[in-house]
Biopython code that builds the backbone (N, CA, C, O; Angstrom):
import numpy as np
from Bio.PDB.StructureBuilder import StructureBuilder

atoms = [
    (1, "MET", "N", (-11.993, -16.579, 13.480)),
    (1, "MET", "CA", (-10.969, -17.306, 12.755)),
    (1, "MET", "C", (-11.424, -17.623, 11.335)),
    (1, "MET", "O", (-10.597, -17.927, 10.476)),
    (2, "ALA", "N", (-12.731, -17.555, 11.077)),
    (2, "ALA", "CA", (-13.230, -17.870, 9.739)),
    (2, "ALA", "C", (-12.783, -16.832, 8.714)),
    (2, "ALA", "O", (-12.637, -17.150, 7.533)),
    (3, "ALA", "N", (-12.568, -15.606, 9.152)),
    (3, "ALA", "CA", (-12.154, -14.534, 8.238)),
    (3, "ALA", "C", (-10.653, -14.481, 8.045)),
    (3, "ALA", "O", (-10.172, -13.734, 7.193)),
    (4, "LEU", "N", (-9.901, -15.252, 8.811)),
    (4, "LEU", "CA", (-8.444, -15.198, 8.754)),
    (4, "LEU", "C", (-7.871, -15.549, 7.370)),
    (4, "LEU", "O", (-6.952, -14.861, 6.924)),
    (5, "PRO", "N", (-8.365, -16.583, 6.668)),
    (5, "PRO", "CA", (-7.813, -16.857, 5.337)),
    (5, "PRO", "C", (-7.996, -15.699, 4.354)),
    (5, "PRO", "O", (-7.102, -15.427, 3.553)),
    (6, "LEU", "N", (-9.130, -15.021, 4.404)),
    (6, "LEU", "CA", (-9.340, -13.854, 3.528)),
    (6, "LEU", "C", (-8.392, -12.723, 3.885)),
    (6, "LEU", "O", (-7.868, -12.040, 3.004)),
    (7, "LEU", "N", (-8.176, -12.527, 5.173)),
    (7, "LEU", "CA", (-7.259, -11.477, 5.624)),
    (7, "LEU", "C", (-5.828, -11.778, 5.182)),
    (7, "LEU", "O", (-5.114, -10.888, 4.720)),
    (8, "ILE", "N", (-5.418, -13.025, 5.327)),
    (8, "ILE", "CA", (-4.067, -13.416, 4.912)),
    (8, "ILE", "C", (-3.918, -13.290, 3.403)),
    (8, "ILE", "O", (-2.891, -12.815, 2.920)),
    (9, "LEU", "N", (-4.931, -13.710, 2.657)),
    (9, "LEU", "CA", (-4.879, -13.602, 1.198)),
    (9, "LEU", "C", (-4.759, -12.150, 0.746)),
    (9, "LEU", "O", (-3.968, -11.837, -0.143)),
    (10, "SER", "N", (-5.537, -11.275, 1.350)),
    (10, "SER", "CA", (-5.458, -9.864, 0.964)),
    (10, "SER", "C", (-4.102, -9.266, 1.337)),
    (10, "SER", "O", (-3.571, -8.438, 0.597)),
    (11, "GLN", "N", (-3.540, -9.671, 2.467)),
    (11, "GLN", "CA", (-2.216, -9.182, 2.853)),
    (11, "GLN", "C", (-1.157, -9.697, 1.886)),
    (11, "GLN", "O", (-0.242, -8.957, 1.524)),
    (12, "GLN", "N", (-1.265, -10.931, 1.472)),
    (12, "GLN", "CA", (-0.303, -11.486, 0.528)),
    (12, "GLN", "C", (-0.400, -10.805, -0.835)),
    (12, "GLN", "O", (0.619, -10.585, -1.489)),
    (13, "LEU", "N", (-1.609, -10.473, -1.267)),
    (13, "LEU", "CA", (-1.772, -9.759, -2.535)),
    (13, "LEU", "C", (-1.119, -8.386, -2.491)),
    (13, "LEU", "O", (-0.448, -7.981, -3.440)),
    (14, "MET", "N", (-1.317, -7.670, -1.388)),
    (14, "MET", "CA", (-0.690, -6.356, -1.265)),
    (14, "MET", "C", (0.826, -6.469, -1.158)),
    (14, "MET", "O", (1.551, -5.663, -1.740)),
    (15, "GLY", "N", (1.308, -7.463, -0.419)),
    (15, "GLY", "CA", (2.744, -7.670, -0.310)),
    (15, "GLY", "C", (3.362, -8.041, -1.650)),
    (15, "GLY", "O", (4.436, -7.550, -2.000)),
    (16, "PHE", "N", (2.685, -8.907, -2.401)),
    (16, "PHE", "CA", (3.162, -9.266, -3.734)),
    (16, "PHE", "C", (3.226, -8.041, -4.633)),
    (16, "PHE", "O", (4.189, -7.860, -5.380)),
    (17, "SER", "N", (2.206, -7.207, -4.560)),
    (17, "SER", "CA", (2.154, -6.012, -5.404)),
    (17, "SER", "C", (3.270, -5.034, -5.059)),
    (17, "SER", "O", (3.917, -4.491, -5.954)),
    (18, "LEU", "N", (3.497, -4.808, -3.781)),
    (18, "LEU", "CA", (4.582, -3.911, -3.380)),
    (18, "LEU", "C", (5.944, -4.476, -3.756)),
    (18, "LEU", "O", (6.828, -3.733, -4.182)),
    (19, "GLY", "N", (6.117, -5.778, -3.603)),
    (19, "GLY", "CA", (7.369, -6.407, -3.990)),
    (19, "GLY", "C", (7.611, -6.339, -5.483)),
    (19, "GLY", "O", (8.735, -6.098, -5.924)),
    (20, "LEU", "N", (6.559, -6.549, -6.265)),
    (20, "LEU", "CA", (6.690, -6.472, -7.714)),
    (20, "LEU", "C", (6.986, -5.048, -8.164)),
    (20, "LEU", "O", (7.784, -4.834, -9.077)),
    (21, "ALA", "N", (6.349, -4.081, -7.526)),
    (21, "ALA", "CA", (6.636, -2.675, -7.853)),
    (21, "ALA", "C", (8.085, -2.336, -7.532)),
    (21, "ALA", "O", (8.754, -1.668, -8.320)),
    (22, "GLY", "N", (8.572, -2.789, -6.387)),
    (22, "GLY", "CA", (9.964, -2.537, -6.038)),
    (22, "GLY", "C", (10.938, -3.220, -6.980)),
    (22, "GLY", "O", (11.976, -2.654, -7.324)),
    (23, "ALA", "N", (10.606, -4.448, -7.403)),
    (23, "ALA", "CA", (11.487, -5.171, -8.325)),
    (23, "ALA", "C", (11.547, -4.488, -9.688)),
    (23, "ALA", "O", (12.615, -4.394, -10.293)),
    (24, "ILE", "N", (10.416, -4.018, -10.163)),
    (24, "ILE", "CA", (10.400, -3.330, -11.461)),
    (24, "ILE", "C", (11.169, -2.023, -11.369)),
    (24, "ILE", "O", (11.966, -1.704, -12.252)),
    (25, "LEU", "N", (10.935, -1.270, -10.311)),
    (25, "LEU", "CA", (11.616, 0.013, -10.166)),
    (25, "LEU", "C", (13.114, -0.147, -9.954)),
    (25, "LEU", "O", (13.891, 0.723, -10.346)),
    (26, "MET", "N", (13.529, -1.256, -9.333)),
    (26, "MET", "CA", (14.946, -1.444, -9.068)),
    (26, "MET", "C", (15.745, -1.621, -10.360)),
    (26, "MET", "O", (16.944, -1.340, -10.390)),
    (27, "VAL", "N", (15.093, -2.082, -11.420)),
    (27, "VAL", "CA", (15.793, -2.205, -12.696)),
    (27, "VAL", "C", (16.199, -0.829, -13.212)),
    (27, "VAL", "O", (17.283, -0.660, -13.769)),
    (28, "PHE", "N", (15.322, 0.147, -13.022)),
    (28, "PHE", "CA", (15.565, 1.478, -13.561)),
    (28, "PHE", "C", (16.241, 2.416, -12.563)),
    (28, "PHE", "O", (17.000, 3.296, -12.970)),
    (29, "LEU", "N", (15.985, 2.247, -11.283)),
    (29, "LEU", "CA", (16.547, 3.096, -10.232)),
    (29, "LEU", "C", (17.304, 2.205, -9.241)),
    (29, "LEU", "O", (16.684, 1.561, -8.395)),
    (30, "ARG", "N", (18.594, 2.164, -9.336)),
    (30, "ARG", "CA", (19.393, 1.245, -8.521)),
    (30, "ARG", "C", (19.365, 1.581, -7.030)),
    (30, "ARG", "O", (19.655, 0.715, -6.205)),
    (31, "ASP", "N", (19.028, 2.801, -6.673)),
    (31, "ASP", "CA", (19.011, 3.196, -5.262)),
    (31, "ASP", "C", (17.761, 2.734, -4.532)),
    (31, "ASP", "O", (17.637, 2.964, -3.329)),
    (32, "ILE", "N", (16.838, 2.093, -5.223)),
    (32, "ILE", "CA", (15.615, 1.605, -4.583)),
    (32, "ILE", "C", (15.948, 0.634, -3.454)),
    (32, "ILE", "O", (15.272, 0.628, -2.425)),
    (33, "ARG", "N", (16.982, -0.186, -3.638)),
    (33, "ARG", "CA", (17.359, -1.172, -2.617)),
    (33, "ARG", "C", (17.642, -0.492, -1.283)),
    (33, "ARG", "O", (17.187, -0.968, -0.243)),
    (34, "GLU", "N", (18.379, 0.601, -1.295)),
    (34, "GLU", "CA", (18.695, 1.310, -0.056)),
    (34, "GLU", "C", (17.470, 2.041, 0.491)),
    (34, "GLU", "O", (17.269, 2.104, 1.704)),
    (35, "MET", "N", (16.663, 2.584, -0.398)),
    (35, "MET", "CA", (15.471, 3.318, 0.047)),
    (35, "MET", "C", (14.444, 2.388, 0.678)),
    (35, "MET", "O", (13.751, 2.784, 1.615)),
    (36, "VAL", "N", (14.334, 1.157, 0.182)),
    (36, "VAL", "CA", (13.357, 0.214, 0.729)),
    (36, "VAL", "C", (13.657, -0.090, 2.191)),
    (36, "VAL", "O", (12.736, -0.180, 3.004)),
    (37, "GLY", "N", (14.930, -0.250, 2.536)),
    (37, "GLY", "CA", (15.285, -0.508, 3.926)),
    (37, "GLY", "C", (14.897, 0.630, 4.851)),
    (37, "GLY", "O", (14.371, 0.399, 5.940)),
    (38, "VAL", "N", (15.153, 1.853, 4.423)),
    (38, "VAL", "CA", (14.828, 3.021, 5.246)),
    (38, "VAL", "C", (13.314, 3.197, 5.352)),
    (38, "VAL", "O", (12.786, 3.424, 6.441)),
    (39, "VAL", "N", (12.625, 3.092, 4.229)),
    (39, "VAL", "CA", (11.174, 3.281, 4.226)),
    (39, "VAL", "C", (10.478, 2.191, 5.039)),
    (39, "VAL", "O", (9.515, 2.467, 5.753)),
    (40, "THR", "N", (10.964, 0.959, 4.932)),
    (40, "THR", "CA", (10.369, -0.135, 5.692)),
    (40, "THR", "C", (10.539, 0.082, 7.194)),
    (40, "THR", "O", (9.613, -0.172, 7.965)),
    (41, "MET", "N", (11.703, 0.546, 7.610)),
    (41, "MET", "CA", (11.931, 0.803, 9.034)),
    (41, "MET", "C", (11.012, 1.921, 9.540)),
    (41, "MET", "O", (10.402, 1.797, 10.601)),
    (42, "LEU", "N", (10.919, 3.003, 8.780)),
    (42, "LEU", "CA", (10.021, 4.093, 9.170)),
    (42, "LEU", "C", (8.570, 3.634, 9.202)),
    (42, "LEU", "O", (7.819, 3.978, 10.115)),
    (43, "TRP", "N", (8.183, 2.851, 8.195)),
    (43, "TRP", "CA", (6.810, 2.373, 8.111)),
    (43, "TRP", "C", (6.501, 1.451, 9.286)),
    (43, "TRP", "O", (5.405, 1.515, 9.843)),
    (44, "PHE", "N", (7.440, 0.600, 9.672)),
    (44, "PHE", "CA", (7.228, -0.295, 10.814)),
    (44, "PHE", "C", (6.940, 0.489, 12.077)),
    (44, "PHE", "O", (6.015, 0.152, 12.816)),
    (45, "TRP", "N", (7.721, 1.539, 12.339)),
    (45, "TRP", "CA", (7.530, 2.295, 13.566)),
    (45, "TRP", "C", (6.338, 3.235, 13.495)),
    (45, "TRP", "O", (5.902, 3.739, 14.530)),
    (46, "MET", "N", (5.794, 3.490, 12.304)),
    (46, "MET", "CA", (4.594, 4.314, 12.178)),
    (46, "MET", "C", (3.325, 3.504, 12.468)),
    (46, "MET", "O", (2.291, 4.075, 12.816)),
    (47, "VAL", "N", (3.403, 2.191, 12.326)),
    (47, "VAL", "CA", (2.238, 1.334, 12.547)),
    (47, "VAL", "C", (2.234, 0.880, 13.997)),
    (47, "VAL", "O", (3.237, 0.347, 14.473)),
    (48, "PRO", "N", (1.140, 1.076, 14.706)),
    (48, "PRO", "CA", (1.083, 0.668, 16.114)),
    (48, "PRO", "C", (1.021, -0.851, 16.282)),
    (48, "PRO", "O", (-0.040, -1.422, 16.535)),
    (49, "ILE", "N", (2.174, -1.484, 16.137)),
    (49, "ILE", "CA", (2.272, -2.928, 16.349)),
    (49, "ILE", "C", (2.803, -3.198, 17.749)),
    (49, "ILE", "O", (2.241, -4.009, 18.486)),
    (50, "VAL", "N", (3.875, -2.527, 18.112)),
    (50, "VAL", "CA", (4.504, -2.753, 19.411)),
    (50, "VAL", "C", (4.030, -1.754, 20.462)),
    (50, "VAL", "O", (4.498, -1.781, 21.600)),
    (51, "TYR", "N", (3.118, -0.889, 20.093)),
    (51, "TYR", "CA", (2.514, 0.056, 21.035)),
    (51, "TYR", "C", (1.047, 0.215, 20.656)),
    (51, "TYR", "O", (0.641, -0.162, 19.557)),
    (52, "THR", "N", (0.262, 0.765, 21.557)),
    (52, "THR", "CA", (-1.175, 0.898, 21.289)),
    (52, "THR", "C", (-1.458, 2.186, 20.521)),
    (52, "THR", "O", (-0.687, 3.144, 20.578)),
    (53, "ILE", "N", (-2.559, 2.186, 19.817)),
    (53, "ILE", "CA", (-2.949, 3.356, 19.021)),
    (53, "ILE", "C", (-3.267, 4.542, 19.930)),
    (53, "ILE", "O", (-3.123, 5.693, 19.515)),
    (54, "ASP", "N", (-3.692, 4.278, 21.149)),
    (54, "ASP", "CA", (-4.038, 5.357, 22.071)),
    (54, "ASP", "C", (-2.813, 6.094, 22.611)),
    (54, "ASP", "O", (-2.941, 7.200, 23.136)),
    (55, "SER", "N", (-1.630, 5.495, 22.487)),
    (55, "SER", "CA", (-0.436, 6.116, 23.049)),
    (55, "SER", "C", (0.280, 7.050, 22.078)),
    (55, "SER", "O", (1.303, 7.631, 22.437)),
    (56, "VAL", "N", (-0.230, 7.208, 20.860)),
    (56, "VAL", "CA", (0.403, 8.102, 19.892)),
    (56, "VAL", "C", (-0.352, 9.425, 19.857)),
    (56, "VAL", "O", (-1.515, 9.482, 20.258)),
    (57, "PRO", "N", (0.287, 10.479, 19.389)),
    (57, "PRO", "CA", (-0.400, 11.767, 19.286)),
    (57, "PRO", "C", (-1.611, 11.685, 18.348)),
    (57, "PRO", "O", (-1.698, 10.799, 17.498)),
    (58, "HIS", "N", (-2.524, 12.616, 18.521)),
    (58, "HIS", "CA", (-3.776, 12.588, 17.763)),
    (58, "HIS", "C", (-3.559, 12.727, 16.263)),
    (58, "HIS", "O", (-4.304, 12.132, 15.485)),
    (59, "PHE", "N", (-2.560, 13.497, 15.835)),
    (59, "PHE", "CA", (-2.356, 13.641, 14.396)),
    (59, "PHE", "C", (-1.922, 12.310, 13.774)),
    (59, "PHE", "O", (-2.260, 12.029, 12.624)),
    (60, "MET", "N", (-1.169, 11.483, 14.529)),
    (60, "MET", "CA", (-0.785, 10.173, 14.003)),
    (60, "MET", "C", (-1.962, 9.209, 14.003)),
    (60, "MET", "O", (-2.061, 8.348, 13.129)),
    (61, "GLN", "N", (-2.852, 9.348, 14.976)),
    (61, "GLN", "CA", (-4.049, 8.519, 14.978)),
    (61, "GLN", "C", (-4.915, 8.835, 13.769)),
    (61, "GLN", "O", (-5.539, 7.942, 13.195)),
    (62, "ALA", "N", (-4.953, 10.095, 13.385)),
    (62, "ALA", "CA", (-5.781, 10.498, 12.250)),
    (62, "ALA", "C", (-5.235, 9.979, 10.930)),
    (62, "ALA", "O", (-6.008, 9.625, 10.039)),
    (63, "ILE", "N", (-3.899, 9.926, 10.789)),
    (63, "ILE", "CA", (-3.346, 9.480, 9.513)),
    (63, "ILE", "C", (-3.260, 7.961, 9.399)),
    (63, "ILE", "O", (-2.976, 7.448, 8.317)),
    (64, "GLN", "N", (-3.497, 7.234, 10.480)),
    (64, "GLN", "CA", (-3.436, 5.774, 10.405)),
    (64, "GLN", "C", (-4.506, 5.198, 9.480)),
    (64, "GLN", "O", (-4.320, 4.114, 8.928)),
    (65, "SER", "N", (-5.595, 5.888, 9.305)),
    (65, "SER", "CA", (-6.643, 5.366, 8.417)),
    (65, "SER", "C", (-6.189, 5.319, 6.966)),
    (65, "SER", "O", (-6.809, 4.636, 6.150)),
    (66, "TYR", "N", (-5.115, 6.034, 6.627)),
    (66, "TYR", "CA", (-4.569, 6.016, 5.270)),
    (66, "TYR", "C", (-3.421, 5.022, 5.121)),
    (66, "TYR", "O", (-2.900, 4.852, 4.019)),
    (67, "ASN", "N", (-3.024, 4.371, 6.188)),
    (67, "ASN", "CA", (-1.893, 3.466, 6.197)),
    (67, "ASN", "C", (-2.382, 2.028, 5.981)),
    (67, "ASN", "O", (-3.054, 1.480, 6.855)),
    (68, "PRO", "N", (-2.064, 1.406, 4.841)),
    (68, "PRO", "CA", (-2.551, 0.050, 4.584)),
    (68, "PRO", "C", (-2.070, -0.973, 5.612)),
    (68, "PRO", "O", (-2.788, -1.933, 5.891)),
    (69, "ALA", "N", (-0.897, -0.799, 6.175)),
    (69, "ALA", "CA", (-0.411, -1.744, 7.181)),
    (69, "ALA", "C", (-1.292, -1.703, 8.428)),
    (69, "ALA", "O", (-1.509, -2.732, 9.068)),
    (70, "TRP", "N", (-1.795, -0.528, 8.774)),
    (70, "TRP", "CA", (-2.670, -0.408, 9.943)),
    (70, "TRP", "C", (-3.999, -1.123, 9.698)),
    (70, "TRP", "O", (-4.603, -1.652, 10.631)),
    (71, "TRP", "N", (-4.451, -1.138, 8.448)),
    (71, "TRP", "CA", (-5.694, -1.854, 8.143)),
    (71, "TRP", "C", (-5.580, -3.314, 8.568)),
    (71, "TRP", "O", (-6.496, -3.873, 9.171)),
    (72, "PHE", "N", (-4.448, -3.917, 8.244)),
    (72, "PHE", "CA", (-4.259, -5.328, 8.580)),
    (72, "PHE", "C", (-4.050, -5.529, 10.075)),
    (72, "PHE", "O", (-4.614, -6.452, 10.662)),
    (73, "VAL", "N", (-3.249, -4.681, 10.687)),
    (73, "VAL", "CA", (-2.986, -4.806, 12.122)),
    (73, "VAL", "C", (-4.284, -4.669, 12.920)),
    (73, "VAL", "O", (-4.511, -5.405, 13.879)),
    (74, "ARG", "N", (-5.122, -3.731, 12.520)),
    (74, "ARG", "CA", (-6.409, -3.527, 13.203)),
    (74, "ARG", "C", (-7.273, -4.784, 13.132)),
    (74, "ARG", "O", (-7.886, -5.173, 14.126)),
    (75, "GLU", "N", (-7.325, -5.416, 11.966)),
    (75, "GLU", "CA", (-8.147, -6.625, 11.827)),
    (75, "GLU", "C", (-7.529, -7.814, 12.560)),
    (75, "GLU", "O", (-8.251, -8.625, 13.139)),
    (76, "TYR", "N", (-6.205, -7.923, 12.542)),
    (76, "TYR", "CA", (-5.551, -8.986, 13.319)),
    (76, "TYR", "C", (-5.786, -8.785, 14.817)),
    (76, "TYR", "O", (-5.969, -9.754, 15.554)),
    (77, "HIS", "N", (-5.779, -7.533, 15.265)),
    (77, "HIS", "CA", (-6.101, -7.261, 16.676)),
    (77, "HIS", "C", (-7.502, -7.747, 17.010)),
    (77, "HIS", "O", (-7.720, -8.343, 18.065)),
    (78, "GLN", "N", (-8.444, -7.499, 16.124)),
    (78, "GLN", "CA", (-9.816, -7.948, 16.370)),
    (78, "GLN", "C", (-9.874, -9.459, 16.557)),
    (78, "GLN", "O", (-10.595, -9.957, 17.423)),
    (79, "ILE", "N", (-9.115, -10.184, 15.744)),
    (79, "ILE", "CA", (-9.161, -11.650, 15.809)),
    (79, "ILE", "C", (-8.399, -12.177, 17.013)),
    (79, "ILE", "O", (-8.947, -12.942, 17.807)),
    (80, "PHE", "N", (-7.142, -11.776, 17.157)),
    (80, "PHE", "CA", (-6.271, -12.418, 18.138)),
    (80, "PHE", "C", (-6.271, -11.762, 19.512)),
    (80, "PHE", "O", (-6.130, -12.458, 20.518)),
    (81, "VAL", "N", (-6.422, -10.450, 19.583)),
    (81, "VAL", "CA", (-6.373, -9.779, 20.882)),
    (81, "VAL", "C", (-7.751, -9.743, 21.529)),
    (81, "VAL", "O", (-7.906, -10.077, 22.704)),
    (82, "TYR", "N", (-8.752, -9.334, 20.748)),
    (82, "TYR", "CA", (-10.086, -9.168, 21.313)),
    (82, "TYR", "C", (-10.971, -10.391, 21.135)),
    (82, "TYR", "O", (-12.024, -10.478, 21.766)),
    (83, "GLY", "N", (-10.574, -11.339, 20.292)),
    (83, "GLY", "CA", (-11.379, -12.537, 20.071)),
    (83, "GLY", "C", (-12.700, -12.241, 19.392)),
    (83, "GLY", "O", (-13.667, -12.985, 19.558)),
    (84, "ALA", "N", (-12.750, -11.171, 18.635)),
    (84, "ALA", "CA", (-13.986, -10.752, 17.984)),
    (84, "ALA", "C", (-13.888, -10.993, 16.478)),
    (84, "ALA", "O", (-12.808, -11.185, 15.920)),
    (85, "MET", "N", (-15.037, -10.974, 15.861)),
    (85, "MET", "CA", (-15.093, -11.110, 14.407)),
    (85, "MET", "C", (-14.686, -9.781, 13.780)),
    (85, "MET", "O", (-15.263, -8.747, 14.116)),
    (86, "PRO", "N", (-13.702, -9.783, 12.872)),
    (86, "PRO", "CA", (-13.316, -8.530, 12.219)),
    (86, "PRO", "C", (-14.406, -8.070, 11.261)),
    (86, "PRO", "O", (-15.310, -8.831, 10.918)),
    (87, "ASP", "N", (-14.311, -6.850, 10.846)),
    (87, "ASP", "CA", (-15.290, -6.273, 9.924)),
    (87, "ASP", "C", (-15.070, -6.882, 8.536)),
    (87, "ASP", "O", (-14.051, -6.632, 7.892)),
    (88, "ILE", "N", (-16.031, -7.675, 8.090)),
    (88, "ILE", "CA", (-15.914, -8.341, 6.788)),
    (88, "ILE", "C", (-15.869, -7.312, 5.667)),
    (88, "ILE", "O", (-15.200, -7.538, 4.659)),
    (89, "GLY", "N", (-16.556, -6.202, 5.816)),
    (89, "GLY", "CA", (-16.517, -5.149, 4.802)),
    (89, "GLY", "C", (-15.106, -4.624, 4.607)),
    (89, "GLY", "O", (-14.672, -4.411, 3.475)),
    (90, "ASN", "N", (-14.388, -4.414, 5.701)),
    (90, "ASN", "CA", (-12.997, -3.964, 5.606)),
    (90, "ASN", "C", (-12.120, -5.010, 4.941)),
    (90, "ASN", "O", (-11.268, -4.677, 4.116)),
    (91, "ILE", "N", (-12.322, -6.275, 5.294)),
    (91, "ILE", "CA", (-11.509, -7.335, 4.703)),
    (91, "ILE", "C", (-11.777, -7.453, 3.209)),
    (91, "ILE", "O", (-10.840, -7.611, 2.426)),
    (92, "LEU", "N", (-13.034, -7.380, 2.803)),
    (92, "LEU", "CA", (-13.352, -7.445, 1.374)),
    (92, "LEU", "C", (-12.800, -6.235, 0.628)),
    (92, "LEU", "O", (-12.359, -6.358, -0.515)),
    (93, "MET", "N", (-12.822, -5.066, 1.271)),
    (93, "MET", "CA", (-12.241, -3.874, 0.652)),
    (93, "MET", "C", (-10.730, -4.049, 0.491)),
    (93, "MET", "O", (-10.176, -3.689, -0.548)),
    (94, "MET", "N", (-10.056, -4.598, 1.513)),
    (94, "MET", "CA", (-8.616, -4.836, 1.418)),
    (94, "MET", "C", (-8.311, -5.887, 0.359)),
    (94, "MET", "O", (-7.302, -5.785, -0.339)),
    (95, "LEU", "N", (-9.164, -6.890, 0.230)),
    (95, "LEU", "CA", (-8.987, -7.905, -0.804)),
    (95, "LEU", "C", (-9.132, -7.290, -2.189)),
    (95, "LEU", "O", (-8.367, -7.611, -3.098)),
    (96, "ALA", "N", (-10.112, -6.408, -2.350)),
    (96, "ALA", "CA", (-10.306, -5.733, -3.634)),
    (96, "ALA", "C", (-9.130, -4.817, -3.960)),
    (96, "ALA", "O", (-8.671, -4.781, -5.102)),
    (97, "VAL", "N", (-8.639, -4.076, -2.967)),
    (97, "VAL", "CA", (-7.482, -3.206, -3.190)),
    (97, "VAL", "C", (-6.250, -4.046, -3.531)),
    (97, "VAL", "O", (-5.492, -3.693, -4.433)),
    (98, "GLY", "N", (-6.049, -5.141, -2.825)),
    (98, "GLY", "CA", (-4.912, -6.020, -3.112)),
    (98, "GLY", "C", (-4.997, -6.627, -4.501)),
    (98, "GLY", "O", (-3.992, -6.702, -5.208)),
    (99, "ALA", "N", (-6.190, -7.062, -4.901)),
    (99, "ALA", "CA", (-6.362, -7.625, -6.241)),
    (99, "ALA", "C", (-6.145, -6.560, -7.313)),
    (99, "ALA", "O", (-5.537, -6.832, -8.348)),
    (100, "ALA", "N", (-6.640, -5.356, -7.065)),
    (100, "ALA", "CA", (-6.443, -4.265, -8.029)),
    (100, "ALA", "C", (-4.956, -3.904, -8.132)),
    (100, "ALA", "O", (-4.446, -3.666, -9.227)),
    (101, "MET", "N", (-4.270, -3.864, -6.995)),
    (101, "MET", "CA", (-2.834, -3.563, -7.024)),
    (101, "MET", "C", (-2.059, -4.657, -7.745)),
    (101, "MET", "O", (-1.158, -4.362, -8.531)),
    (102, "ALA", "N", (-2.401, -5.923, -7.486)),
    (102, "ALA", "CA", (-1.721, -7.035, -8.149)),
    (102, "ALA", "C", (-1.975, -6.986, -9.656)),
    (102, "ALA", "O", (-1.063, -7.221, -10.449)),
    (103, "GLY", "N", (-3.205, -6.682, -10.045)),
    (103, "GLY", "CA", (-3.509, -6.557, -11.469)),
    (103, "GLY", "C", (-2.771, -5.406, -12.113)),
    (103, "GLY", "O", (-2.262, -5.536, -13.226)),
    (104, "ALA", "N", (-2.708, -4.279, -11.424)),
    (104, "ALA", "CA", (-2.008, -3.107, -11.966)),
    (104, "ALA", "C", (-0.510, -3.370, -12.090)),
    (104, "ALA", "O", (0.105, -2.991, -13.087)),
    (105, "MET", "N", (0.078, -4.013, -11.090)),
    (105, "MET", "CA", (1.507, -4.297, -11.164)),
    (105, "MET", "C", (1.824, -5.352, -12.215)),
    (105, "MET", "O", (2.869, -5.284, -12.862)),
    (106, "SER", "N", (0.934, -6.326, -12.394)),
    (106, "SER", "CA", (1.131, -7.313, -13.454)),
    (106, "SER", "C", (1.049, -6.651, -14.822)),
    (106, "SER", "O", (1.838, -6.958, -15.716)),
    (107, "TRP", "N", (0.094, -5.744, -14.983)),
    (107, "TRP", "CA", (-0.009, -5.001, -16.243)),
    (107, "TRP", "C", (1.230, -4.138, -16.458)),
    (107, "TRP", "O", (1.756, -4.066, -17.569)),
    (108, "PHE", "N", (1.700, -3.480, -15.388)),
    (108, "PHE", "CA", (2.893, -2.640, -15.489)),
    (108, "PHE", "C", (4.108, -3.474, -15.883)),
    (108, "PHE", "O", (4.929, -3.036, -16.689)),
    (109, "LEU", "N", (4.223, -4.673, -15.316)),
    (109, "LEU", "CA", (5.331, -5.560, -15.668)),
    (109, "LEU", "C", (5.244, -5.976, -17.132)),
    (109, "LEU", "O", (6.249, -5.969, -17.844)),
    (110, "ALA", "N", (4.060, -6.333, -17.575)),
    (110, "ALA", "CA", (3.895, -6.755, -18.972)),
    (110, "ALA", "C", (4.169, -5.610, -19.941)),
    (110, "ALA", "O", (4.756, -5.818, -21.003)),
    (111, "SER", "N", (3.748, -4.406, -19.577)),
    (111, "SER", "CA", (3.941, -3.279, -20.488)),
    (111, "SER", "C", (5.369, -2.751, -20.478)),
    (111, "SER", "O", (5.790, -2.103, -21.436)),
    (112, "SER", "N", (6.115, -3.013, -19.428)),
    (112, "SER", "CA", (7.495, -2.521, -19.374)),
    (112, "SER", "C", (8.518, -3.627, -19.580)),
    (112, "SER", "O", (9.706, -3.430, -19.321)),
    (113, "GLU", "N", (8.070, -4.787, -20.045)),
    (113, "GLU", "CA", (8.969, -5.919, -20.212)),
    (113, "GLU", "C", (10.098, -5.623, -21.204)),
    (113, "GLU", "O", (11.241, -6.016, -20.971)),
    (114, "HIS", "N", (9.792, -4.943, -22.291)),
    (114, "HIS", "CA", (10.822, -4.633, -23.280)),
    (114, "HIS", "C", (11.857, -3.657, -22.715)),
    (114, "HIS", "O", (13.052, -3.815, -22.961)),
    (115, "GLN", "N", (11.410, -2.657, -21.965)),
    (115, "GLN", "CA", (12.350, -1.732, -21.354)),
    (115, "GLN", "C", (13.210, -2.418, -20.303)),
    (115, "GLN", "O", (14.386, -2.088, -20.150)),
    (116, "ILE", "N", (12.638, -3.358, -19.589)),
    (116, "ILE", "CA", (13.410, -4.080, -18.582)),
    (116, "ILE", "C", (14.477, -4.928, -19.247)),
    (116, "ILE", "O", (15.612, -4.980, -18.773)),
    (117, "ARG", "N", (14.125, -5.596, -20.346)),
    (117, "ARG", "CA", (15.123, -6.400, -21.073)),
    (117, "ARG", "C", (16.260, -5.520, -21.586)),
    (117, "ARG", "O", (17.427, -5.907, -21.527)),
    (118, "ASP", "N", (15.915, -4.339, -22.088)),
    (118, "ASP", "CA", (16.959, -3.435, -22.582)),
    (118, "ASP", "C", (17.853, -2.936, -21.454)),
    (118, "ASP", "O", (19.062, -2.789, -21.630)),
    (119, "ALA", "N", (17.250, -2.673, -20.287)),
    (119, "ALA", "CA", (18.029, -2.134, -19.162)),
    (119, "ALA", "C", (18.943, -3.190, -18.553)),
    (119, "ALA", "O", (20.021, -2.872, -18.050)),
    (120, "ILE", "N", (18.515, -4.424, -18.599)),
    (120, "ILE", "CA", (19.329, -5.494, -18.009)),
    (120, "ILE", "C", (20.419, -5.857, -18.983)),
    (120, "ILE", "O", (21.231, -6.739, -18.701)),
]
sb = StructureBuilder()
sb.init_structure("model")
sb.init_model(0)
sb.init_chain("A")
sb.init_seg("    ")
for serial, (resi, resn, name, xyz) in enumerate(atoms, 1):
    if name == "N":
        sb.init_residue(resn, " ", resi, " ")
    sb.init_atom(name, np.array(xyz, "f"), 0.0, 1.0, " ", f" {name:<3s}", serial, name[0])
structure = sb.get_structure()
């Protein structure tokens, strides 16, 4: 449970970054709103939340290592299902990726602020 605040913080950073990217893109591409619903539904069913990782085909097990949502689900499983300490290295890596994404999206917002004002 000691690693849970770091895990939540890294998840919030990634969620903020994805939300900010979607908000910026929606100014320029109005169809993003419809695409987000479809992509989110597909992404939800691609992540083994309601089923176990062992019950999916091997090719899907192999691509889960590239899925950021699976990174979080795996660590939450370690804490809540198995009662074990999650891998701190993975959590710190996710925190670094989340911070880098948040920084990149903040920079993107600042650099495209004039275009956003013109588009609105």
